[in-house]
N, CA, C and O atoms as CSV, one atom per row, in Angstrom:
chain,resi,resn,atom,element,x,y,z
A,1,UNK,N,N,-105.634,75.932,117.869
A,1,UNK,CA,C,-106.984,75.998,117.345
A,1,UNK,C,C,-107.835,76.820,118.323
A,1,UNK,O,O,-107.755,76.620,119.535
A,2,UNK,N,N,-108.635,77.728,117.802
A,2,UNK,CA,C,-109.489,78.551,118.644
A,2,UNK,C,C,-110.685,77.763,119.155
A,2,UNK,O,O,-111.121,76.792,118.536
A,3,UNK,N,N,-111.208,78.201,120.297
A,3,UNK,CA,C,-112.364,77.539,120.903
A,3,UNK,C,C,-113.521,77.404,119.920
A,3,UNK,O,O,-114.153,76.349,119.852
A,4,UNK,N,N,-113.805,78.456,119.161
A,4,UNK,CA,C,-114.941,78.467,118.250
A,4,UNK,C,C,-114.844,77.355,117.215
A,4,UNK,O,O,-115.850,76.747,116.848
A,5,UNK,N,N,-113.644,77.096,116.753
A,5,UNK,CA,C,-113.433,76.060,115.743
A,5,UNK,C,C,-113.658,74.658,116.304
A,5,UNK,O,O,-113.963,73.728,115.557
A,6,UNK,N,N,-113.510,74.511,117.605
A,6,UNK,CA,C,-113.708,73.206,118.239
A,6,UNK,C,C,-115.181,72.877,118.428
A,6,UNK,O,O,-115.549,71.712,118.579
A,7,UNK,N,N,-116.013,73.894,118.418
A,7,UNK,CA,C,-117.449,73.729,118.578
A,7,UNK,C,C,-118.045,75.019,119.086
A,7,UNK,O,O,-117.382,75.783,119.787
A,8,UNK,N,N,-119.300,75.268,118.736
A,8,UNK,CA,C,-119.959,76.500,119.165
A,8,UNK,C,C,-121.471,76.329,119.138
A,8,UNK,O,O,-122.000,75.401,118.526
A,9,UNK,N,N,-122.146,77.241,119.811
A,9,UNK,CA,C,-123.595,77.252,119.822
A,9,UNK,C,C,-124.073,77.601,118.415
A,9,UNK,O,O,-123.573,78.541,117.797
A,10,UNK,N,N,-125.031,76.847,117.919
A,10,UNK,CA,C,-125.558,77.089,116.578
A,10,UNK,C,C,-126.059,78.539,116.476
A,10,UNK,O,O,-126.827,79.001,117.320
A,11,UNK,N,N,-125.617,79.237,115.443
A,11,UNK,CA,C,-126.013,80.628,115.222
A,11,UNK,C,C,-125.140,81.641,115.936
A,11,UNK,O,O,-125.385,82.843,115.841
A,12,UNK,N,N,-124.127,81.176,116.649
A,12,UNK,CA,C,-123.251,82.079,117.406
A,12,UNK,C,C,-122.404,82.950,116.484
A,12,UNK,O,O,-122.123,82.593,115.340
A,13,UNK,N,N,-122.009,84.094,117.014
A,13,UNK,CA,C,-121.089,84.997,116.326
A,13,UNK,C,C,-119.778,84.958,117.095
A,13,UNK,O,O,-119.771,85.170,118.308
A,14,UNK,N,N,-118.678,84.693,116.418
A,14,UNK,CA,C,-117.374,84.616,117.064
A,14,UNK,C,C,-116.722,85.987,117.092
A,14,UNK,O,O,-116.585,86.644,116.060
A,15,UNK,N,N,-116.325,86.408,118.270
A,15,UNK,CA,C,-115.599,87.676,118.443
A,15,UNK,C,C,-114.462,87.365,119.407
A,15,UNK,O,O,-114.693,87.242,120.610
A,16,UNK,N,N,-113.238,87.237,118.899
A,16,UNK,CA,C,-112.101,86.913,119.773
A,16,UNK,C,C,-111.944,87.926,120.903
A,16,UNK,O,O,-112.137,89.125,120.702
A,17,UNK,N,N,-111.595,87.441,122.079
A,17,UNK,CA,C,-111.549,88.280,123.278
A,17,UNK,C,C,-110.593,89.459,123.146
A,17,UNK,O,O,-110.849,90.515,123.724
A,18,UNK,N,N,-109.510,89.311,122.411
A,18,UNK,CA,C,-108.557,90.418,122.282
A,18,UNK,C,C,-109.170,91.614,121.556
A,18,UNK,O,O,-108.690,92.737,121.712
A,19,UNK,N,N,-110.207,91.397,120.777
A,19,UNK,CA,C,-110.849,92.497,120.060
A,19,UNK,C,C,-111.730,93.357,120.970
A,19,UNK,O,O,-112.178,94.425,120.552
A,20,UNK,N,N,-111.985,92.916,122.196
A,20,UNK,CA,C,-112.787,93.695,123.126
A,20,UNK,C,C,-111.976,94.779,123.829
A,20,UNK,O,O,-112.534,95.573,124.587
A,21,UNK,N,N,-110.680,94.820,123.588
A,21,UNK,CA,C,-109.836,95.854,124.192
A,21,UNK,C,C,-109.984,97.188,123.457
A,21,UNK,O,O,-109.735,98.246,124.035
A,22,UNK,N,N,-110.381,97.140,122.211
A,22,UNK,CA,C,-110.464,98.324,121.361
A,22,UNK,C,C,-111.898,98.835,121.278
A,22,UNK,O,O,-112.787,98.120,120.817
A,23,UNK,N,N,-112.129,100.080,121.727
A,23,UNK,CA,C,-113.477,100.656,121.704
A,23,UNK,C,C,-114.099,100.622,120.317
A,23,UNK,O,O,-115.269,100.269,120.171
A,24,UNK,N,N,-113.337,100.981,119.307
A,24,UNK,CA,C,-113.869,101.041,117.941
A,24,UNK,C,C,-114.335,99.660,117.476
A,24,UNK,O,O,-115.352,99.553,116.791
A,25,UNK,N,N,-113.615,98.619,117.836
A,25,UNK,CA,C,-113.990,97.256,117.447
A,25,UNK,C,C,-115.283,96.828,118.143
A,25,UNK,O,O,-116.148,96.216,117.516
A,26,UNK,N,N,-115.420,97.141,119.415
A,26,UNK,CA,C,-116.639,96.799,120.151
A,26,UNK,C,C,-117.814,97.602,119.605
A,26,UNK,O,O,-118.909,97.068,119.426
A,27,UNK,N,N,-117.584,98.883,119.341
A,27,UNK,CA,C,-118.653,99.732,118.793
A,27,UNK,C,C,-119.141,99.203,117.447
A,27,UNK,O,O,-120.344,99.163,117.193
A,28,UNK,N,N,-118.211,98.799,116.589
A,28,UNK,CA,C,-118.581,98.258,115.275
A,28,UNK,C,C,-119.378,96.964,115.430
A,28,UNK,O,O,-120.347,96.738,114.705
A,29,UNK,N,N,-118.973,96.121,116.368
A,29,UNK,CA,C,-119.681,94.872,116.651
A,29,UNK,C,C,-121.113,95.164,117.087
A,29,UNK,O,O,-122.052,94.519,116.620
A,30,UNK,N,N,-121.278,96.124,117.973
A,30,UNK,CA,C,-122.612,96.504,118.460
A,30,UNK,C,C,-123.468,97.014,117.307
A,30,UNK,O,O,-124.611,96.585,117.146
A,31,UNK,N,N,-122.932,97.912,116.515
A,31,UNK,CA,C,-123.702,98.498,115.414
A,31,UNK,C,C,-124.087,97.458,114.369
A,31,UNK,O,O,-125.142,97.558,113.743
A,32,UNK,N,N,-123.227,96.461,114.184
A,32,UNK,CA,C,-123.510,95.419,113.183
A,32,UNK,C,C,-124.530,94.392,113.672
A,32,UNK,O,O,-125.389,93.956,112.905
A,33,UNK,N,N,-124.439,94.009,114.936
A,33,UNK,CA,C,-125.217,92.858,115.410
A,33,UNK,C,C,-126.415,93.189,116.290
A,33,UNK,O,O,-127.300,92.347,116.444
A,34,UNK,N,N,-126.475,94.356,116.859
A,34,UNK,CA,C,-127.557,94.677,117.787
A,34,UNK,C,C,-128.697,95.343,117.026
A,34,UNK,O,O,-128.862,96.562,117.055
A,35,UNK,N,N,-129.469,94.516,116.352
A,35,UNK,CA,C,-130.584,94.977,115.535
A,35,UNK,C,C,-131.884,94.815,116.314
A,35,UNK,O,O,-131.885,94.324,117.443
A,36,UNK,N,N,-132.977,95.226,115.709
A,36,UNK,CA,C,-134.291,95.086,116.351
A,36,UNK,C,C,-134.649,93.630,116.630
A,36,UNK,O,O,-135.472,93.351,117.502
A,37,UNK,N,N,-134.041,92.704,115.901
A,37,UNK,CA,C,-134.352,91.282,116.079
A,37,UNK,C,C,-133.669,90.692,117.318
A,37,UNK,O,O,-134.053,89.617,117.780
A,38,UNK,N,N,-132.678,91.375,117.849
A,38,UNK,CA,C,-131.891,90.849,118.966
A,38,UNK,C,C,-132.456,91.355,120.286
A,38,UNK,O,O,-132.466,92.556,120.553
A,39,UNK,N,N,-132.928,90.413,121.109
A,39,UNK,CA,C,-133.474,90.772,122.417
A,39,UNK,C,C,-132.520,90.449,123.550
A,39,UNK,O,O,-132.537,91.102,124.594
A,40,UNK,N,N,-131.684,89.434,123.342
A,40,UNK,CA,C,-130.735,89.037,124.380
A,40,UNK,C,C,-129.435,88.615,123.715
A,40,UNK,O,O,-129.439,87.945,122.682
A,41,UNK,N,N,-128.326,89.014,124.320
A,41,UNK,CA,C,-127.003,88.611,123.857
A,41,UNK,C,C,-126.376,87.802,124.985
A,41,UNK,O,O,-126.254,88.284,126.111
A,42,UNK,N,N,-125.983,86.579,124.680
A,42,UNK,CA,C,-125.342,85.716,125.666
A,42,UNK,C,C,-123.870,85.596,125.284
A,42,UNK,O,O,-123.523,85.143,124.193
A,43,UNK,N,N,-123.032,86.012,126.202
A,43,UNK,CA,C,-121.592,86.017,125.980
A,43,UNK,C,C,-120.978,84.859,126.754
A,43,UNK,O,O,-121.392,84.555,127.873
A,44,UNK,N,N,-119.997,84.225,126.153
A,44,UNK,CA,C,-119.331,83.133,126.870
A,44,UNK,C,C,-117.943,82.916,126.307
A,44,UNK,O,O,-117.599,83.398,125.228
A,45,UNK,N,N,-117.170,82.188,127.058
A,45,UNK,CA,C,-115.909,81.633,126.582
A,45,UNK,C,C,-115.963,80.157,126.977
A,45,UNK,O,O,-117.049,79.633,127.226
A,46,UNK,N,N,-114.854,79.498,127.038
A,46,UNK,CA,C,-114.891,78.066,127.340
A,46,UNK,C,C,-115.491,77.789,128.723
A,46,UNK,O,O,-116.303,76.877,128.872
A,47,UNK,N,N,-115.095,78.572,129.735
A,47,UNK,CA,C,-115.587,78.342,131.095
A,47,UNK,C,C,-116.395,79.521,131.644
A,47,UNK,O,O,-116.993,79.408,132.714
A,48,UNK,N,N,-116.420,80.626,130.942
A,48,UNK,CA,C,-117.092,81.862,131.376
A,48,UNK,C,C,-116.600,82.339,132.742
A,48,UNK,O,O,-117.386,82.756,133.592
A,49,UNK,N,N,-115.293,82.268,132.929
A,49,UNK,CA,C,-114.709,82.734,134.180
A,49,UNK,C,C,-113.951,84.053,134.003
A,49,UNK,O,O,-113.909,84.859,134.932
A,50,UNK,N,N,-113.357,84.286,132.839
A,50,UNK,CA,C,-112.570,85.503,132.639
A,50,UNK,C,C,-112.969,86.212,131.348
A,50,UNK,O,O,-113.506,87.319,131.382
A,51,UNK,N,N,-112.709,85.577,130.219
A,51,UNK,CA,C,-112.923,86.247,128.926
A,51,UNK,C,C,-114.383,86.611,128.685
A,51,UNK,O,O,-114.674,87.735,128.276
A,52,UNK,N,N,-115.297,85.690,128.929
A,52,UNK,CA,C,-116.721,85.952,128.703
A,52,UNK,C,C,-117.250,87.095,129.561
A,52,UNK,O,O,-117.843,88.032,129.027
A,53,UNK,N,N,-117.049,87.042,130.878
A,53,UNK,CA,C,-117.518,88.145,131.713
A,53,UNK,C,C,-116.860,89.490,131.367
A,53,UNK,O,O,-117.514,90.533,131.395
A,54,UNK,N,N,-115.584,89.454,131.046
A,54,UNK,CA,C,-114.898,90.693,130.678
A,54,UNK,C,C,-115.485,91.264,129.379
A,54,UNK,O,O,-115.695,92.472,129.270
A,55,UNK,N,N,-115.746,90.405,128.409
A,55,UNK,CA,C,-116.340,90.844,127.145
A,55,UNK,C,C,-117.739,91.412,127.371
A,55,UNK,O,O,-118.098,92.429,126.777
A,56,UNK,N,N,-118.522,90.768,128.219
A,56,UNK,CA,C,-119.869,91.270,128.521
A,56,UNK,C,C,-119.795,92.658,129.148
A,56,UNK,O,O,-120.593,93.538,128.823
A,57,UNK,N,N,-118.845,92.846,130.036
A,57,UNK,CA,C,-118.656,94.152,130.658
A,57,UNK,C,C,-118.296,95.227,129.651
A,57,UNK,O,O,-118.782,96.355,129.729
A,58,UNK,N,N,-117.449,94.873,128.714
A,58,UNK,CA,C,-117.054,95.825,127.658
A,58,UNK,C,C,-118.253,96.151,126.761
A,58,UNK,O,O,-118.432,97.305,126.370
A,59,UNK,N,N,-119.067,95.157,126.434
A,59,UNK,CA,C,-120.257,95.413,125.609
A,59,UNK,C,C,-121.193,96.369,126.344
A,59,UNK,O,O,-121.685,97.331,125.756
A,60,UNK,N,N,-121.436,96.110,127.612
A,60,UNK,CA,C,-122.322,96.975,128.386
A,60,UNK,C,C,-121.766,98.394,128.441
A,60,UNK,O,O,-122.502,99.364,128.262
A,61,UNK,N,N,-120.481,98.506,128.687
A,61,UNK,CA,C,-119.830,99.818,128.749
A,61,UNK,C,C,-119.961,100.572,127.433
A,61,UNK,O,O,-120.350,101.740,127.419
A,62,UNK,N,N,-119.641,99.916,126.341
A,62,UNK,CA,C,-119.663,100.586,125.036
A,62,UNK,C,C,-121.088,100.770,124.527
A,62,UNK,O,O,-121.353,101.720,123.790
A,63,UNK,N,N,-121.999,99.898,124.895
A,63,UNK,CA,C,-123.391,100.024,124.478
A,63,UNK,C,C,-123.971,101.348,124.974
A,63,UNK,O,O,-124.728,102.006,124.261
A,64,UNK,N,N,-123.617,101.727,126.181
A,64,UNK,CA,C,-124.085,103.008,126.721
A,64,UNK,C,C,-123.584,104.164,125.859
A,64,UNK,O,O,-124.337,105.093,125.566
A,65,UNK,N,N,-122.325,104.111,125.458
A,65,UNK,CA,C,-121.756,105.179,124.630
A,65,UNK,C,C,-122.351,105.183,123.225
A,65,UNK,O,O,-122.672,106.242,122.685
A,66,UNK,N,N,-122.497,104.007,122.639
A,66,UNK,CA,C,-123.010,103.905,121.265
A,66,UNK,C,C,-124.466,104.369,121.201
A,66,UNK,O,O,-124.834,105.103,120.284
A,67,UNK,N,N,-125.292,103.958,122.151
A,67,UNK,CA,C,-126.705,104.343,122.104
A,67,UNK,C,C,-126.898,105.828,122.402
A,67,UNK,O,O,-127.885,106.433,121.984
A,68,UNK,N,N,-125.952,106.400,123.120
A,68,UNK,CA,C,-126.024,107.844,123.354
A,68,UNK,C,C,-125.767,108.595,122.045
A,68,UNK,O,O,-126.392,109.620,121.772
A,69,UNK,N,N,-124.840,108.071,121.243
A,69,UNK,CA,C,-124.532,108.668,119.933
A,69,UNK,C,C,-125.613,108.351,118.905
A,69,UNK,O,O,-125.954,109.193,118.074
A,70,UNK,N,N,-126.148,107.136,118.964
A,70,UNK,CA,C,-127.119,106.670,117.972
A,70,UNK,C,C,-128.280,105.959,118.672
A,70,UNK,O,O,-128.210,104.752,118.907
A,71,UNK,N,N,-129.347,106.692,119.008
A,71,UNK,CA,C,-130.478,106.092,119.731
A,71,UNK,C,C,-131.187,104.964,118.986
A,71,UNK,O,O,-131.981,104.243,119.591
A,72,UNK,N,N,-130.921,104.791,117.693
A,72,UNK,CA,C,-131.567,103.716,116.945
A,72,UNK,C,C,-130.947,102.342,117.228
A,72,UNK,O,O,-131.530,101.317,116.875
A,73,UNK,N,N,-129.777,102.315,117.859
A,73,UNK,CA,C,-129.134,101.042,118.180
A,73,UNK,C,C,-129.921,100.373,119.296
A,73,UNK,O,O,-130.236,100.990,120.313
A,74,UNK,N,N,-130.227,99.116,119.087
A,74,UNK,CA,C,-131.008,98.313,120.036
A,74,UNK,C,C,-130.202,98.070,121.308
A,74,UNK,O,O,-128.987,97.885,121.250
A,75,UNK,N,N,-130.879,98.070,122.455
A,75,UNK,CA,C,-130.236,97.761,123.734
A,75,UNK,C,C,-130.769,96.433,124.267
A,75,UNK,O,O,-131.692,96.418,125.081
A,76,UNK,N,N,-130.193,95.315,123.812
A,76,UNK,CA,C,-130.663,94.009,124.288
A,76,UNK,C,C,-130.153,93.724,125.703
A,76,UNK,O,O,-129.245,94.393,126.196
A,77,UNK,N,N,-130.746,92.731,126.337
A,77,UNK,CA,C,-130.226,92.245,127.607
A,77,UNK,C,C,-128.897,91.550,127.326
A,77,UNK,O,O,-128.764,90.842,126.328
A,78,UNK,N,N,-127.925,91.749,128.193
A,78,UNK,CA,C,-126.615,91.109,128.057
A,78,UNK,C,C,-126.460,90.120,129.205
A,78,UNK,O,O,-126.656,90.477,130.367
A,79,UNK,N,N,-126.112,88.889,128.887
A,79,UNK,CA,C,-125.940,87.852,129.910
A,79,UNK,C,C,-124.649,87.086,129.652
A,79,UNK,O,O,-124.151,87.038,128.527
A,80,UNK,N,N,-124.122,86.494,130.705
A,80,UNK,CA,C,-122.950,85.623,130.591
A,80,UNK,C,C,-123.424,84.201,130.838
A,80,UNK,O,O,-124.108,83.930,131.825
A,81,UNK,N,N,-123.059,83.287,129.935
A,81,UNK,CA,C,-123.418,81.878,130.092
A,81,UNK,C,C,-122.672,81.334,131.313
A,81,UNK,O,O,-121.446,81.223,131.300
A,82,UNK,N,N,-123.405,81.004,132.344
A,82,UNK,CA,C,-122.832,80.664,133.643
A,82,UNK,C,C,-121.765,79.571,133.581
A,82,UNK,O,O,-120.720,79.703,134.217
A,83,UNK,N,N,-122.000,78.527,132.850
A,83,UNK,CA,C,-121.059,77.394,132.835
A,83,UNK,C,C,-120.107,77.418,131.651
A,83,UNK,O,O,-119.315,76.493,131.470
A,84,UNK,N,N,-120.179,78.469,130.846
A,84,UNK,CA,C,-119.338,78.530,129.666
A,84,UNK,C,C,-119.768,77.518,128.625
A,84,UNK,O,O,-120.736,76.780,128.811
A,85,UNK,N,N,-119.035,77.497,127.531
A,85,UNK,CA,C,-119.396,76.569,126.465
A,85,UNK,C,C,-119.225,75.125,126.907
A,85,UNK,O,O,-120.005,74.263,126.501
A,86,UNK,N,N,-118.225,74.845,127.726
A,86,UNK,CA,C,-118.002,73.452,128.137
A,86,UNK,C,C,-119.200,72.912,128.911
A,86,UNK,O,O,-119.581,71.758,128.715
A,87,UNK,N,N,-119.799,73.713,129.780
A,87,UNK,CA,C,-120.996,73.279,130.500
A,87,UNK,C,C,-122.192,73.154,129.582
A,87,UNK,O,O,-122.975,72.211,129.697
A,88,UNK,N,N,-122.337,74.104,128.667
A,88,UNK,CA,C,-123.425,74.064,127.697
A,88,UNK,C,C,-123.324,72.805,126.841
A,88,UNK,O,O,-124.321,72.125,126.599
A,89,UNK,N,N,-122.132,72.511,126.396
A,89,UNK,CA,C,-121.907,71.356,125.520
A,89,UNK,C,C,-122.281,70.043,126.209
A,89,UNK,O,O,-122.800,69.132,125.565
A,90,UNK,N,N,-122.021,69.944,127.502
A,90,UNK,CA,C,-122.353,68.726,128.244
A,90,UNK,C,C,-123.863,68.507,128.327
A,90,UNK,O,O,-124.334,67.370,128.310
A,91,UNK,N,N,-124.612,69.597,128.416
A,91,UNK,CA,C,-126.062,69.499,128.587
A,91,UNK,C,C,-126.804,69.545,127.260
A,91,UNK,O,O,-127.810,68.856,127.091
A,92,UNK,N,N,-126.328,70.338,126.329
A,92,UNK,CA,C,-127.091,70.633,125.106
A,92,UNK,C,C,-126.305,70.357,123.833
A,92,UNK,O,O,-126.377,71.155,122.898
A,93,UNK,N,N,-125.583,69.297,123.760
A,93,UNK,CA,C,-124.743,69.064,122.582
A,93,UNK,C,C,-125.555,68.975,121.293
A,93,UNK,O,O,-124.999,69.122,120.204
A,94,UNK,N,N,-126.848,68.741,121.398
A,94,UNK,CA,C,-127.675,68.666,120.188
A,94,UNK,C,C,-127.784,70.041,119.518
A,94,UNK,O,O,-128.184,70.114,118.356
A,95,UNK,N,N,-127.442,71.128,120.212
A,95,UNK,CA,C,-127.539,72.475,119.646
A,95,UNK,C,C,-126.147,73.027,119.330
A,95,UNK,O,O,-125.987,74.226,119.097
A,96,UNK,N,N,-125.150,72.154,119.323
A,96,UNK,CA,C,-123.773,72.586,119.074
A,96,UNK,C,C,-123.376,72.248,117.642
A,96,UNK,O,O,-123.911,71.326,117.027
A,97,UNK,N,N,-122.447,73.001,117.146
A,97,UNK,CA,C,-121.835,72.701,115.864
A,97,UNK,C,C,-120.403,72.330,116.193
A,97,UNK,O,O,-119.638,73.173,116.662
A,98,UNK,N,N,-120.037,71.112,115.961
A,98,UNK,CA,C,-118.673,70.663,116.214
A,98,UNK,C,C,-118.027,70.415,114.878
A,98,UNK,O,O,-118.532,69.651,114.055
A,99,UNK,N,N,-116.910,71.067,114.671
A,99,UNK,CA,C,-116.222,70.996,113.380
A,99,UNK,C,C,-115.345,69.753,113.310
A,99,UNK,O,O,-114.684,69.519,112.298
C-alpha cells in the first residue's frame, strides 16, 4: 500500500517519487499544478529524509527550465516538510485524510 493511501494532508496531490526521474513528467506536473493560486508548494514523503527532498530538488531544477520556456508558469516557493508526513500526522491529525 502506498503512503498516500494510508493517509495524507487534506488537499494534497500525490506524485509518486519514481515519476520525478523523468523531466517530461515533472514538467507536466508543474504546468498542471503551478497556477496563479499556488503560492507555496510543500513536498514531503513519510519522513522527508530522501524522497521528499529529492523531489523538491527536481521541482526546483525543472521549474527553472519550464519558466524559461513559458514565463506564464507561476514560480511558487518550494519547501520540504521537515518532519515528513509522520511528524505532521502526530501534530495535526485533524487535517489528515486517513483512508
